[in-house]
C-alpha positions, 0 to 999 in steps of 0.5 A: 803877332800873338792871339790869345783867348780868355776864357771866363765863366762870366762877365757880372762877377766883380772878381773875374772882371778885375783879373780880366782888366790885369789881363788887359792892361798887361796886352795893351801896348803888345802885339797881341790880339785879345779874344775873350768869352763868355763861356759858361759851363757845358750843359749848364743848368743855370738859365734856360739856354746858357748852356749854348755859350759853351760853343764858343770854347768850341770854336777858340781851338781854331788853329789861329789861337795861339795860347788860353788863358782860362780865368778858372777861379770865375768857374769855381762856384758851379764846376770843380777844377778836375771837371772844368779840366776834363772839359778843356783837354781838346786844348792839348796843342798849346800853352794854357794859363790857369788864373786862381786855381789848377788845371790838370792839362799838361800843357797848363801853367798857373798864376795863383796866390799864396796864402801858405800864411795868411790865416795863421796873421789874421787868427794871430791878429784876432787872438792878440789884438781883439781876444777873440778865443773861438774863431770859426770857418765858414767854407765853401769846400761842397764846391770842391774847388782848389780855392775853397779847399786851400783856404780851408786847410789854411785855416786849420793850420792858422789855429795850430799856429796860434795854439788853438786846436781845431773844433768841428762845431765851429766850421759850416759850409757853403758854396761861395754865395752870399744866399748859401752862406745866410741859409746856413746860419740859419739852418743850424742856429736858431738864437744868438746864444747858439751861436759858438764863435767870437768870430769867423773867417768867410771863403769870400766876401759874398760869403760874409756878406750873407754871415753878417745879415744872419747874424744881424738877424739874430740880434748880434751887434757887429764887431762886438759880438762877432768879428768877421773876416772876408776874402777877395776884397770885391766891392761887396766888402765897403757896401757891407755894413759894417765894412768887412775886414778881408784879404786883398788877394790881388786879382788885377795882379794875377791877371797881370801876371798871367798875361805875362806867363802866356806872353813868356812862354808864347816868346820862347821863355821858361815859365814855372809850373805853378807862380804866386802872388803874396795876399794882403790883410785888409781891417776894417770895422766888421773886426773892430780895426776901425770905428763904426762911426768912421764913414771914410773908405780906410782900414788897417794893414797888417803893421797896424797902418791906416791906409786909404784904398788909393795908396794901394792901386800903384798901376792898376787900372780902375775896377769895373766897379768904378771904370764906367758909370753904368747910368751914363750907359742906360741911354745907349741900351734903351737906344739898342733896345728901340732899333732892333724891337721891330722885325726886320730882314737881315738885309734892313738889320745890317743896314743900321747895323753900322749905327748900332755899332757906334751906339755901342762902341764897337771898331769892327764887328763880323757875322758869321752864319753856318749853312744851317741851323744847328739844334742844341739840347742841354745835354749834346755836346756842341761840335764845330761845324765844318764850315762858316759863312761870313754875312757881314763885315764892318771895321770902322777904323778901316771904313770897311762895309761889306753887306756880302763878303762871300767868305766861307771857311772851316772854323776848326782852321781859321777864324779869319781874324788877320784877314779881316781884322788885319795885323793891328792888336786889340781886345775882342769879344767872341760870342754863338749867336743863338735862339733858344736850342738853334744856334746859328753861328757867331759873331765877333766884335773888336772893342773900343774900351775895356768896358766888358760888363757894358759891352756883354749887355749890348752884345746880348741886344745885338745878338738877340736881333740878328737870330730874330731878323735871320728867322724872320728872312727865313720865314719870308723865304720860305714863303717865296718858295711857297709861293713859287711853288704856287704858281708853278703847280697853279694852285689856287689860294686856300691850297697855298695857305694850307701848304704853308701851315701844315708840317708836311711829315706829321699833316698837323700845323706847323709852327707858322700855322700853330703860332698864328691860329693859336694865338687867333684861338686864345683871343678868341677865347679870351673875347668870350671871357673864357681860359684854357691851357697851352701845352709843349711837349718834347719826345723823350729819347729821340736822339737814341732812337736815331742813333740807334735805329735810324732817322726813318724810325725816328720820323715813324716816332714823330709821326706817332707823337702827332697822332696821339696829341691829335686823338687824346685832345678835342677836334677844336684844339689846336696842335702843331710841330714846332720843331723836330720832336717839339709839340704844342697845343691850345687847348680852350676851356680846359683848366690846370686840374685837368693836366694829369688828365691828358697825361695820363691819356697820352702815356696810355695811348703812348703804350698801345701805340708802341705795342701794335707798331711793334716799335723795339723802344717805349714812347714817352715824352714830356709834358709843361702846361700854362694856364692863358688867362686875359692877363697872360694871353701871349702865346710866345710867352706862354710857350716859354714858361710852358717849356720851361715846366717841361725841361723841369721835367726832363731833369726829373726824370734824367735824375730817376734814371741816375 
C-alpha cells in the first residue's frame, strides 16, 4: 500500500480538476491511498482567511506519505515556480512529481507538455489558410510562470519559423485571467482602428475570452476582422462566442502521466527528470475554420479533418464540467445548510454526523483537534502541533462509529491513515479546520466518487459547522467552570455575571460580554432611531514585542492598549477584548466622519503612554470602522467588515515599510 498526496491550488478551476481526474484514473485500480488537498498558497492575500489552507501542506509532511504530486500549473497565477519550490522545500525526503511546471527540488520530476513546434504550426495555419500577416500575442509573462514564459518563447520561435519578424507592438501582457486580458485591451486601445494585428494568440482560454469581449466592444467582427487562438481546451472555449480555436494540452493525460511516473518511482524504477507530452491544435470558429452558423461542437484538426470532441476522448474519464450535474447536488447542499445552521455542541453535532456523511456521500471521516486553538496571522508560518487528538471517527464501510476514540499522536510522524482507514485503497481529502484566525485541527474524509469540486463545497459547510460546535462547546465549558468557581467561592449571581463577561488581564469586557452588551447597545440605538460606529482594533507588532522582550512585556502592552481605548472613547461606549491583541468598540451616535478624530486621539495617547511607561518600542494599532444602521445591525457581520478594513490598513503599513 502506497500513500500519495496531491497538492492543488484550488478545486474550483477546471484545469486543475481535469489533471486531478487523470491522476485518479491512473490510481483507480492501484493499491494506493490518494490524499488530495486544496492548499492555496502560503500567506495568501486572496480572501480573508484562505492563508489557513496552507497548513494542510505541512500536515502532509507526515512520515506516512510516500510521495507528493504537485499540480504546479494550478499555482501559476498566484505564485512563481521558484517561490513555490521554496515553500515546498521541506519535501526533501520523498519523491515529488510536478505536473505542468518544474520545481527546483532535488527530488522532483516533471510531467509537462512539448510546445516546441505548436505555435509554429498555428502561425503557419493562420498565415497560409487565413492570410494573416500581423499575428499578435497576449502573454501571461507577469506571472513569471514557466508555462507563460515557454508559450511566449514558442510564439517568437513560431514567428521566425514562418518568416515573420518579432514586433513588440504586437505583444500585450496579462496574468492568465479573463479580466486582466480585457483590462489590457481597453487600457492600450480606445478604438478598433488602433488594433495592430489581424490575429492574436492568447496564453490561455480565459485570456482569449477576455480578448473576445474587448474586441467586440471595439466593434470588430470575429473572426472576420481578427482571428483568436486560445490555449488549454477548457469549457470556456466551447461557451465562448465564437467558439474558440485553441490548443488541447491534454490536461487529463498530464495527470495520468504524472501518476504513472510516481507509481514507477515508488516501485523502484528509474524515471526521467522531465517527461513531455505532445499537444494538439484545435481549430474552431474564432479563426474561421468552422462557420459561425454551425451550432455543433465540431473542430478541424491539424490535418484539416473535421472532428467531434467525443472522437478524441478515448479512455478519458469525463471532465468535471460533465462528470456530475451540479444542479442535482443543490438539494443536498441546502439540506446540509439546514442541518448545521443550528447552534449545537460537539456531542450533538456528532450525533447528526453520520446523516451528514450520507448526504455528502462520504464513506469515512475522521476529525482531529489540537490541545488548544492555534492563532495564525496571515504573515505567520504554520508550525505543525506536537499532538493531535482524534475526536470522532466514522467508517460507513466498516460499520465504525466512535464518538470518543481517545487516540493522540504526533502528526509529523503519522496521520493514522493506516490505523483508521485500514489497508484499503481510496480517494481522500484532507482539510485544516479553522475559523477566522484560529485553527482547531484537521478533517480527513474518504470519498465515494471523484467529484472533487462538489466535495469541496460539502467539506466547507461541514468544517464551518464543526468550528461553530467546537466554539459553542468551549463557551459552555467555560461557563460551567465559572459556575463551579462561583459555587466554591460562594459568590452571588451578580459577581458571577461580572466575572464571566470581564477580561481578566485588561478588565474590559471579554468576547462574550462584548458580543452580548455590544449587540444590546446597537439594538437599543436602532430602537431610538440612532446610528453609530463599530471599531475593530489590532495592535501592531505584538508578536515582535513578545519575541524580543517576552510575553510579560506583551501583556503590559495589551493592558495599555485597553486603557488607551477606554480613555479615548466615551463612558457609554462599549469596549471589549476579543482575543489576544484584538479589541472592538460600539460607539452610539458617532458617524464615519468622526473616525479620523478617534484615530488621531488614539495615536497621540499611544505616544504619551509609550514615553511614560518607558517602553523600548513605539505602541501603535491598526483600526477598521464601519457604520451600523437599521439595515446593518448584526454585530458579528459588522465586526467582519471592520476586520476587513483593518487588514487593508495593515497591508498598506506593511507595503510602506518595504
